Backbone as numpy.savetxt, mean C-alpha at the origin, in Angstrom:
# Nx Ny Nz CAx CAy CAz Cx Cy Cz
9.56 21.56 2.64 9.88 20.16 2.57 9.64 19.67 1.13
10.59 18.93 0.60 10.45 18.38 -0.75 9.43 17.26 -0.78
8.87 17.01 -1.95 7.87 15.96 -2.11 8.46 14.56 -2.03
9.77 14.41 -2.16 10.37 13.09 -2.17 10.92 12.66 -0.80
10.57 13.37 0.25 11.01 13.04 1.60 10.13 11.92 2.16
10.76 10.90 2.73 10.00 9.81 3.36 9.54 10.28 4.74
8.23 10.34 4.93 7.69 10.80 6.20 7.33 9.66 7.14
7.28 8.46 6.63 6.95 7.34 7.49 7.11 6.03 6.76
7.28 4.97 7.53 7.36 3.64 6.98 6.28 2.79 7.64
5.70 1.88 6.88 4.61 1.05 7.36 4.90 -0.42 7.08
4.46 -1.29 8.00 4.56 -2.74 7.83 3.17 -3.32 7.69
3.07 -4.41 6.94 1.81 -5.12 6.81 1.38 -5.65 8.18
0.15 -5.39 8.56 -0.41 -5.87 9.83 -1.01 -7.24 9.58
-0.29 -8.27 9.99 -0.67 -9.64 9.67 -1.79 -10.20 10.54
-2.22 -9.46 11.55 -3.33 -9.90 12.40 -4.68 -9.71 11.71
-4.71 -8.87 10.68 -5.93 -8.67 9.88 -5.72 -9.30 8.52
-6.80 -9.79 7.94 -6.73 -10.46 6.65 -6.31 -9.47 5.55
-5.41 -9.93 4.70 -5.01 -9.17 3.51 -5.33 -10.04 2.30
-5.80 -9.39 1.24 -6.16 -10.14 0.03 -5.60 -9.44 -1.19
-5.22 -10.27 -2.17 -4.80 -9.78 -3.47 -5.42 -10.69 -4.52
-6.24 -10.10 -5.39 -6.87 -10.86 -6.45 -6.41 -10.30 -7.80
-5.75 -11.15 -8.58 -5.33 -10.77 -9.93 -6.47 -11.12 -10.87
-7.01 -10.11 -11.56 -8.14 -10.32 -12.46 -7.66 -10.49 -13.90
-6.67 -9.70 -14.29 -6.10 -9.78 -15.64 -4.59 -9.84 -15.50
-3.98 -10.79 -16.17 -2.52 -10.88 -16.22 -2.15 -11.24 -17.65
-1.66 -10.25 -18.37 -1.27 -10.41 -19.75 0.20 -10.02 -19.88
0.75 -10.18 -21.06 2.16 -9.90 -21.28 2.56 -8.48 -20.89
1.66 -7.51 -21.07 1.99 -6.12 -20.79 1.01 -5.41 -19.87
0.15 -6.16 -19.18 -0.91 -5.53 -18.39 -1.27 -6.41 -17.19
-1.52 -5.78 -16.06 -2.03 -6.48 -14.88 -3.14 -5.64 -14.27
-4.20 -6.30 -13.82 -5.31 -5.62 -13.15 -5.76 -6.50 -11.99
-6.23 -5.85 -10.93 -6.71 -6.61 -9.81 -7.32 -5.75 -8.72
-7.51 -6.38 -7.57 -8.11 -5.74 -6.40 -7.33 -6.21 -5.17
-7.11 -5.30 -4.21 -6.47 -5.73 -2.97 -7.08 -5.04 -1.76
-6.89 -5.69 -0.61 -7.26 -5.13 0.70 -6.12 -5.47 1.65
-5.71 -4.50 2.47 -4.63 -4.74 3.44 -4.63 -3.62 4.48
-4.03 -3.93 5.63 -3.86 -2.96 6.71 -2.37 -2.85 7.01
-1.89 -1.63 7.20 -0.49 -1.38 7.50 -0.37 -0.56 8.78
0.63 -0.90 9.60 0.91 -0.16 10.84 2.21 0.62 10.69
2.21 1.84 11.22 3.39 2.71 11.13 4.55 2.12 11.93
5.71 2.15 11.34 6.95 1.69 11.97 7.60 2.84 12.74
8.39 2.52 13.73 9.28 3.48 14.39 8.58 4.62 15.14
7.35 4.46 15.54 6.67 5.47 16.36 6.40 6.77 15.63
5.94 7.77 16.36 5.54 9.04 15.74 6.72 9.83 15.20
6.45 10.60 14.16 7.44 11.50 13.57 6.90 12.91 13.79
7.65 13.77 14.47 7.12 15.11 14.81 6.79 15.98 13.61
7.40 15.76 12.45 7.09 16.59 11.28 6.04 15.94 10.39
5.65 14.73 10.71 4.69 14.01 9.88 3.32 13.98 10.54
2.31 14.14 9.75 0.94 14.06 10.26 0.28 12.76 9.79
1.11 11.76 9.51 0.58 10.48 9.06 -0.12 9.75 10.19
-1.18 9.01 9.88 -1.85 8.20 10.91 -0.98 7.00 11.27
-1.28 6.33 12.37 -0.50 5.15 12.76 -0.99 3.89 12.06
-2.16 3.94 11.43 -2.72 2.79 10.73 -3.28 3.24 9.38
-2.96 2.46 8.33 -3.52 2.69 7.01 -4.32 1.45 6.62
-5.58 1.64 6.28 -6.43 0.52 5.85 -6.88 0.77 4.42
-6.57 -0.18 3.56 -6.99 -0.14 2.17 -8.00 -1.26 1.97
-9.17 -0.94 1.45 -10.22 -1.93 1.25 -10.72 -1.86 -0.19
-10.75 -3.02 -0.83 -11.28 -3.14 -2.20 -10.68 -2.11 -3.15
-9.36 -2.01 -3.14 -8.66 -1.07 -4.00 -8.41 -1.72 -5.36
-8.92 -1.10 -6.40 -8.69 -1.59 -7.76 -7.39 -1.00 -8.29
-6.64 -1.81 -9.02 -5.42 -1.31 -9.63 -5.30 -1.85 -11.05
-4.59 -1.08 -11.85 -4.31 -1.44 -13.24 -2.95 -0.86 -13.55
-2.06 -1.69 -14.11 -0.71 -1.22 -14.38 -0.15 -1.85 -15.65
0.72 -1.12 -16.28 1.43 -1.63 -17.43 2.68 -2.34 -16.92
2.93 -3.53 -17.40 4.13 -4.28 -17.03 5.27 -3.89 -17.96
6.38 -3.49 -17.38 7.54 -3.07 -18.17 8.43 -4.26 -18.47
9.05 -4.24 -19.61 9.95 -5.33 -20.02 11.38 -4.89 -19.94
């Protein structure tokens, strides 16, 4: 199986609180923290071993903004 195959799709689970905090927002840089829960769409996939729920808590991110 190739690495670019989509094994599952997830939707934001709106019954649990999701947060996004932007700490730095500059012309070419963004940094922050987020928490969110996602539920798998479309039921189980026989070739995928993905869980039905993904929970991200206090995830730090930093990215370069492209122009």
